[in-house]
C-alpha positions in Angstrom: -22.6 15.9 -16.2 -22.6 18.8 -18.9 -26.0 19.4 -17.2 -24.9 20.0 -13.9 -23.9 23.1 -12.4 -21.9 23.1 -9.1 -22.0 25.9 -6.8 -19.5 26.4 -3.5 -19.9 29.1 -0.4 -16.7 28.7 1.1 -15.8 26.0 0.8 -12.1 23.8 2.1 -11.5 23.2 -2.0 -11.8 24.7 -5.7 -13.9 23.1 -7.7 -13.2 24.0 -11.9 -14.7 22.4 -14.8 -10.7 21.1 -15.9 -10.6 19.3 -13.4 -14.4 17.9 -13.3 -16.8 17.5 -16.3 -19.7 20.0 -14.9 -21.3 23.0 -16.9 -20.3 25.3 -14.2 -18.6 25.8 -11.5 -18.2 28.7 -9.3 -16.7 28.9 -5.6 -17.5 32.0 -4.1 -15.7 33.2 -1.0 -16.0 35.9 1.5 -12.6 38.1 1.4 -12.8 37.7 5.2 -13.5 33.9 5.6 -10.8 32.3 7.5 -11.0 29.2 5.3 -9.2 31.3 3.1 -6.3 30.5 4.7 -6.2 26.7 3.6 -8.3 27.1 -0.3 -4.1 27.7 -1.8 -5.7 28.1 -5.4 -8.2 30.8 -4.2 -5.3 33.0 -2.6 -3.7 32.8 -5.5 -6.5 34.0 -7.1 -6.5 36.5 -4.6 -3.2 37.7 -4.7 -2.5 37.7 -8.4 -5.6 39.3 -9.8 -6.6 36.5 -11.3 -3.5 36.7 -13.4 -2.9 33.7 -13.4 -3.7 30.7 -16.9 -5.1 28.0 -15.1 -8.4 28.4 -16.2 -10.0 29.0 -12.4 -9.9 33.4 -13.1 -14.3 33.2 -14.1 -14.6 30.1 -11.3 -14.0 32.2 -8.3 -15.7 35.0 -7.1 -14.5 37.2 -4.7 -17.3 38.7 -1.7 -17.1 41.8 0.4 -17.8 41.1 4.1 -21.6 42.5 5.0 -20.3 41.8 8.5 -16.8 42.8 8.8 -16.3 39.5 11.3 -14.7 36.8 9.9 -16.8 33.9 12.3 -20.2 35.4 10.4 -18.6 35.3 6.9 -18.7 31.9 6.7 -21.6 31.2 7.9 -23.8 30.7 4.5 -27.2 32.0 5.9 -25.5 35.1 6.7 -25.3 38.2 4.6 -22.2 37.9 3.2 -22.5 34.5 1.1 -26.7 35.2 1.4 -26.7 37.9 -1.2 -25.4 35.4 -3.6 -26.8 32.1 -2.7 -30.0 34.4 -3.3 -28.8 35.3 -6.7 -28.1 31.8 -7.9 -31.4 30.7 -6.8 -33.3 33.6 -9.1 -31.1 32.4 -11.5 -31.9 29.1 -11.5 -35.5 29.5 -11.4 -35.0 32.3 -14.3 -33.4 29.7 -16.5 -35.3 26.3 -15.3 -38.7 26.7 -13.5 -42.0 27.1 -15.9 -43.6 30.8 -15.9 -46.5 28.9 -13.2 -43.6 27.7 -10.9 -41.9 31.1 -11.1 -45.4 32.8 -10.0 -45.9 29.9 -7.3 -42.4 30.9 -6.1 -43.2 34.6 -5.9 -46.2 33.8 -4.1 -44.8 31.1 -1.4 -41.0 31.2 -1.8 -40.3 34.4 -1.6 -42.0 35.6 1.6 -39.9 32.9 3.2 -36.9 33.7 1.5 -37.0 37.6 3.5 -37.3 35.8 6.7 -34.4 33.7 6.2 -32.3 36.8 5.0 -32.8 38.8 8.3 -33.0 35.7 11.2 -29.8 34.4 10.9 -28.7 38.4 11.4 -31.3 38.4 14.0 -30.6 35.4 15.8 -26.7 35.9 15.8 -27.1 39.0 17.3 -29.2 38.5 20.5 -26.4 35.5 21.3 -24.2 38.0 21.1 -26.2 39.9 23.5 -27.2 37.7 25.8 -23.6 36.2 25.9 -22.1 39.9 26.7 -24.6 40.6 28.9 -23.8 37.1 31.1 -20.3 37.7 30.7 -21.0 41.6 32.6 -23.2 39.5 35.5 -20.7 37.0 36.1 -17.6 40.2 36.0 -19.9 41.9 38.5 -20.6 38.9 41.1 -17.2 37.6 41.0 -15.7 41.4 41.8 -18.5 41.2 44.8 -17.0 38.1 45.8 
C-alpha cells in the first residue's frame, strides 16, 4: 500500500494516511462545494486555517470557486475540480510514465483533455439556456391563457 496514492475530489469523507496506510492521500474541496456541509474534518480545517494538529493539514486542499455556483462546483469535470484533476494527471505522468509514454500522451491524450475542459461548461451553459427559454415560453403561454 505504500505505493498507492489516493486523490479525492469533493468526497463525502476525508481520507488520511494516519487511518489508511497509503503513500499519499489528498482531499480536494471547493470552498463553495455543498458537500462541505457534511464533512466535519474539512469544515474544521477550513474554519481553523489548518491550525489543528492531527496531520490532516497537508492532506486537504481547498480550491477557489471558478463558477460561483455550488451545484457546478461539485462536478468533477467542471472548472473548479478539473484544474486540479489535470494537474494531478500531469504529476502522475511525470512520475510514472516513460519518456515514450509521455510523448504518446502529448500526441494523443493532450488534445483530448483540452476538449474535456470546455465540453462540460458548454453542455451546462446550453442546458441552462434551454431551461431558461422553456420557462419563458411557459410563462408567456400562461399569461395568454
